[in-house]
C-alpha positions in Angstrom: 51.1 67.9 144.4 48.9 65.4 146.2 50.5 63.3 148.8 49.7 60.5 151.3 51.9 60.0 154.3 52.3 57.0 156.6 52.2 57.9 160.3 54.5 56.3 162.8 53.5 55.1 166.2 54.6 57.0 169.2 54.2 56.4 173.0 52.1 58.7 175.0 52.1 58.1 178.8 49.2 60.4 179.4 46.9 59.0 176.8 45.1 56.7 179.2 44.1 59.4 181.5 42.4 61.3 178.6 39.1 59.2 178.8 37.2 56.3 180.3 38.7 52.9 180.4 36.1 51.9 177.7 37.1 54.5 175.2 39.0 53.4 172.1 41.9 55.6 170.9 42.2 55.3 167.1 45.3 55.1 165.1 46.0 57.7 162.3 46.8 55.7 159.1 47.6 58.5 156.8 47.0 62.2 156.2 46.4 63.8 152.9 47.1 67.6 152.3 44.6 68.6 149.6 46.4 71.7 148.6 48.9 72.3 151.5 46.2 73.7 153.8 44.9 76.8 151.8 41.4 75.3 151.3 38.9 73.9 153.7 37.6 70.3 153.3 33.8 70.9 153.5 32.5 67.3 152.9 33.6 63.7 152.0 31.4 61.2 150.4 31.9 57.7 149.3 31.0 55.2 146.7 31.5 51.5 147.8 31.3 50.3 144.1 34.2 52.2 142.9 36.1 52.5 146.2 36.6 56.1 145.9 36.0 59.4 148.0 34.7 62.7 146.7 35.9 65.6 148.7 34.4 69.2 148.3 36.7 72.1 148.9 36.3 75.7 149.5 38.0 76.4 146.2 34.7 75.1 144.7 36.4 72.1 143.3 35.9 68.4 144.0 38.7 66.0 144.2 38.7 62.3 144.2 40.8 59.8 146.2 41.1 56.2 146.5 39.5 55.1 149.9 41.9 52.1 150.1 45.2 53.9 149.5 44.4 57.6 149.7 45.9 58.1 146.3 44.6 61.3 144.5 42.5 60.2 141.3 41.3 63.2 139.8 39.2 66.5 140.1 36.0 68.2 138.9 35.6 71.9 138.4 32.6 73.8 137.3 30.9 75.3 140.4 31.4 79.2 140.8 30.5 79.3 144.5 30.5 77.4 147.6 29.6 73.6 147.3 27.2 72.7 150.0 26.8 69.0 149.4 28.0 66.0 147.4 26.5 62.6 147.1 26.8 59.3 145.3 23.2 58.7 145.8 22.1 59.0 142.2 19.8 55.9 141.6 21.3 53.4 139.3 24.4 55.3 138.7 27.4 54.3 140.8 30.0 56.2 138.5 27.9 59.5 139.2 28.2 62.2 141.7 25.7 64.9 142.4 26.6 68.2 143.9 24.8 71.5 144.8 26.2 75.1 145.2 25.6 78.7 146.0 25.8 79.3 142.4 22.2 78.1 142.0 23.1 74.7 140.4 22.8 71.0 140.9 25.3 69.2 138.9 26.0 65.5 138.0 29.5 64.3 137.2 30.8 61.2 135.7 33.5 60.2 138.0 35.4 58.0 135.5 36.1 60.9 133.0 35.7 63.8 135.7 33.3 65.6 133.4 29.9 67.3 134.1 27.0 65.3 132.5 24.0 67.2 133.8 23.2 70.6 135.0 20.1 71.9 136.7 19.8 75.5 137.4 17.4 77.7 139.5 17.1 81.6 139.2 20.1 83.8 139.2 19.5 84.9 142.7 18.9 81.3 144.4 21.3 79.3 146.2 20.9 75.5 146.7 22.1 74.2 150.2 21.0 70.4 149.9 19.5 67.9 147.5 18.1 64.5 147.8 17.0 61.7 145.2 13.7 59.8 146.0 9.9 59.9 145.3 7.7 56.9 144.8 9.3 56.3 141.3 12.9 57.2 142.4 13.1 59.9 139.8 12.5 62.9 142.0 15.2 65.3 142.8 14.4 67.7 145.7 16.5 70.7 146.5 16.7 73.1 149.5 17.0 76.7 148.5 16.4 80.3 149.7 13.2 79.7 151.6 12.1 77.3 148.7 12.0 73.7 148.0 12.4 72.8 144.3 11.5 69.5 142.7 12.8 68.1 139.3 12.4 64.9 137.4 16.0 64.5 137.3 15.9 62.1 134.3 14.7 64.9 132.0 15.8 68.0 134.0 12.3 69.2 134.1 11.4 71.4 137.1 8.0 70.1 138.4 7.2 72.1 141.5 8.4 74.8 143.8 7.2 75.1 147.4 7.7 78.6 148.8 5.0 79.0 151.6 6.4 76.3 154.1 9.6 77.8 155.2 10.4 81.5 155.7 14.2 81.2 155.6 16.9 79.2 153.8 16.4 75.4 153.6 19.4 73.8 155.0 18.6 70.2 154.3 16.1 68.1 152.4 15.9 64.2 153.0 13.5 61.5 151.6 12.8 58.9 154.2 14.8 55.9 153.2 12.0 53.4 153.9 9.2 55.6 152.6 10.7 57.3 149.5 7.4 59.4 148.9 8.0 61.2 152.3 10.4 64.1 152.5 11.6 66.1 155.5 13.1 69.7 155.1 14.9 71.7 157.8 15.4 75.3 157.8 17.2 78.5 159.4 13.5 79.5 160.4 13.8 76.6 163.1 11.1 74.3 161.5 11.2 70.8 160.0 8.5 70.1 157.6 7.0 66.6 156.5 5.8 66.3 152.8 4.1 63.6 150.8 5.6 64.0 147.3 3.1 61.8 145.5 1.0 63.6 142.8 1.2 67.3 141.8 3.2 68.7 144.7 2.1 71.9 146.4 2.1 73.7 149.9 -1.5 73.2 150.5 -2.2 69.6 149.9 1.3 68.0 150.4 2.5 69.6 153.7 1.5 67.0 156.2 3.1 68.2 159.4 5.5 70.9 160.9 8.0 70.3 163.8 9.2 73.4 165.6 12.8 73.0 166.8 12.9 76.6 168.0 16.4 77.6 166.6 18.1 77.2 163.2 18.5 73.7 162.1 22.1 72.5 160.7 21.7 68.8 160.1 19.1 66.0 160.4 19.3 62.2 159.8 17.1 59.2 160.3 17.5 56.3 162.7 15.6 53.6 164.3 13.4 50.7 163.0 11.9 51.7 159.7 13.7 55.0 160.1 10.9 56.5 162.2 13.1 58.6 164.3 14.9 61.8 163.4 18.1 63.3 165.2 18.5 67.0 164.5 21.6 69.1 165.2 21.2 73.1 165.3 23.6 75.9 164.6 23.7 76.6 168.3 25.0 72.9 168.8 22.0 71.6 170.5 20.7 68.0 169.8 17.2 66.7 169.8 15.4 63.4 169.0 12.0 63.2 167.1 9.4 60.8 165.9 8.6 62.4 162.7 5.4 60.4 162.2 3.7 62.0 164.9 5.7 65.3 164.9 6.9 64.7 168.6 10.1 65.8 170.2 11.2 62.9 172.2 14.4 64.0 173.8 16.1 67.6 173.9 19.7 68.0 174.8 19.8 72.0 175.1 23.3 71.6 176.8 24.8 68.8 174.6 28.2 70.2 174.4 28.6 70.5 178.3 27.1 67.0 178.6 29.6 65.5 176.2 32.6 67.5 177.6 31.7 66.1 181.0 32.3 62.7 179.7 36.0 63.0 178.9 39.1 64.5 180.3 40.2 66.4 177.1 39.4 69.9 176.0 35.8 71.4 175.9 33.7 70.2 173.2 33.3 73.4 170.9 30.8 71.9 168.2 29.3 68.9 166.8 30.2 67.5 163.4 27.5 65.0 162.7 25.7 62.0 164.1 26.3 58.3 163.2 23.8 55.5 163.5 24.4 51.7 163.5 21.2 49.9 162.5 22.5 46.4 163.4 22.3 47.2 167.0 20.3 50.2 167.2 23.0 52.5 168.4 23.3 56.3 167.8 26.5 58.5 168.4 26.9 62.2 168.4 30.3 63.4 166.9 31.8 66.3 168.8 35.0 68.3 168.2 37.4 70.7 169.8 38.8 73.9 168.3 42.3 72.0 168.0 40.9 69.1 165.8 40.2 66.3 168.4 37.0 64.3 167.8 35.0 62.1 170.2 32.1 59.5 169.4 29.7 60.0 172.3 26.9 57.4 172.6 23.4 58.6 172.9 20.9 56.6 175.2 17.8 57.3 173.3 15.7 54.5 174.9 15.2 56.4 178.2 12.6 59.2 178.4 15.2 62.0 179.2 18.0 60.6 177.2 21.6 60.6 178.1 25.0 61.3 176.5 27.7 58.6 177.5 31.5 58.6 177.7 33.3 58.8 174.5 33.6 55.3 172.9 36.1 56.6 170.1 38.7 59.2 170.2 40.3 60.6 167.1 43.2 62.7 168.1 46.4 63.9 166.4 45.3 64.2 162.8 43.9 67.8 162.6 45.1 71.1 163.7 41.8 73.1 163.4 38.1 72.5 163.3 36.9 69.4 161.6 34.0 69.8 159.1 33.2 66.3 157.9 33.3 62.8 159.2 32.9 59.6 157.1 32.6 56.4 159.0 33.7 53.2 157.2 30.8 51.0 156.4 29.7 48.9 159.3 29.8 45.1 158.7 29.1 43.9 162.2 27.0 46.7 163.5 29.5 48.5 165.7 32.4 50.9 165.7 35.0 48.3 164.3 35.6 48.0 160.6 36.5 47.4 157.0 40.0 46.1 156.9 40.9 48.0 160.1 39.8 51.3 158.6 37.6 53.2 161.0 36.8 56.2 158.8 38.0 59.5 157.2 37.7 63.0 158.4 38.3 66.4 156.7 38.6 70.0 158.1 39.7 73.6 158.1 43.3 72.6 158.0 42.9 71.4 154.4 43.7 67.8 155.5 42.0 64.3 155.0 42.7 61.9 157.6 42.3 58.2 157.5 41.8 56.4 160.9 42.6 52.9 161.8 40.4 50.8 164.1 42.7 47.7 164.9 41.7 45.8 168.1 45.3 45.0 168.6 46.1 48.6 169.3 46.9 49.4 173.0 44.9 52.3 174.7 48.1 53.9 175.7 49.6 54.5 172.2 49.1 57.6 170.2 49.4 57.3 166.5 50.0 61.0 165.6 53.5 61.9 164.4 54.3 65.5 165.2 56.9 65.5 162.3 54.1 65.2 159.9 51.9 68.1 161.1 52.5 70.7 158.5 51.5 74.2 159.4 49.3 76.0 156.9 50.8 79.1 155.2 47.4 80.8 155.2 44.6 80.5 157.8 41.1 81.4 156.8 38.7 82.7 159.4 35.3 81.6 158.5 32.3 81.3 160.7 31.8 77.6 161.6 28.2 78.2 162.7 27.2 79.8 159.4 25.5 77.0 157.4 26.6 78.2 154.1 
C-alpha cells in the first residue's frame, strides 16, 4: 500500500543553535514509504509537463508519484538488476522515461500506460551505469558501460559506435554538454574524465579531444556557469573539484570537502555528499552533504575565488530520513534561488525506503522543527550496502 502522510509542526528550542543565523530550516510536508522501508530509493527524476516523479528502487522497479500530492500513480517493471539512472530527458517525448541497468539494457517506458516501448541491449556481460541523449541532431544516445562508451541512434535502436580505449574501468557517467550537444563528457572509476566530439563516425583516435585526471574514482559530474563551460566533480572518496572542461584545467580542489562542510554547522559530521545543485539565474553552486542519520545541508560553494570556499549551510533538511540519503531533487527554480514552486523546496529519497517532500515557506520561523516523531516508522529490514560503491 502506498501512503502519503501530512506532518505536524512541533517546537524545537534547540533548533536555532544548529546552524548560522542565515540558515533556513525547511519544513517536511509529507513522507511516503515506497514499500515500508524494505527497499532503497536510488534516484528521483521529474517531468514538469506531466507533474510526475519517477523513483528507482533497489527492487529493480520504477514507481511513479504525483509531484504535487505525492499520490502513487503506477509502476514499471522489467529490469532484472540494479537500476543506475532514470531520466525524462528523451527529446520530444514528455511522456517517456529512460532507464539503464546492470542487466545491460537501456529501456524506454511510456509513463501513461506504464509499459516498455523500447529496449537497447549490450552484450551479456556488460552493465550500463549511465546514459545521455544528445548529439548535433539530438538523436544520439550515449551509455557508459564496463570500460566502454556505447553510442546508438536511439530512433532506430542501431548501435553506431563503441569506444573502448579511453577508459580502463567502469564508466560511471556520460553527459552531453547542454550548450554544445556534439560534446560529451565521460567519467570513470579509473579517475579520468574524457571530452569527446561526437560528430561524424565516432572513434577513440579522432574524437577524443582531451583527458582530465581527477586522480580517484569519479562518482558524479555536472555542468554549471555561463554556457556550461565549467564542471563540478564529486568522487567516491567524497572530494569535490571544479574544472574548466574547455582547457582541461582543474580550477579548485577540495580534498577535505567533508571537513570543510562539517565546520560550517553545529550538527553531526558530514559523512557523504549526495549531489551538487546549480542556480543559473544568479550563478550559485551548492554541494549537498548528508549525515548517516539522514540530515542534509545545502553548502554554498564560492567558485569565484582562486582557492574556493565552502560556506555555512543555507538550507537544512532534518527529520525526514532515518538513514543515508541517496538522491535529492530540487524544485525548479523560478527566481534563481533556494525558494520555490508553491512553497515546495524539493524531494529526497534514501536507504530508509522513504520519499520526503520539503517545504520552503518564507513565513516559517527558524526555531520550528517540522518533523513528527510519531510518523517515523522503523524499517523491519535494514540492508547494509556500501554507499561508496557506484553500482
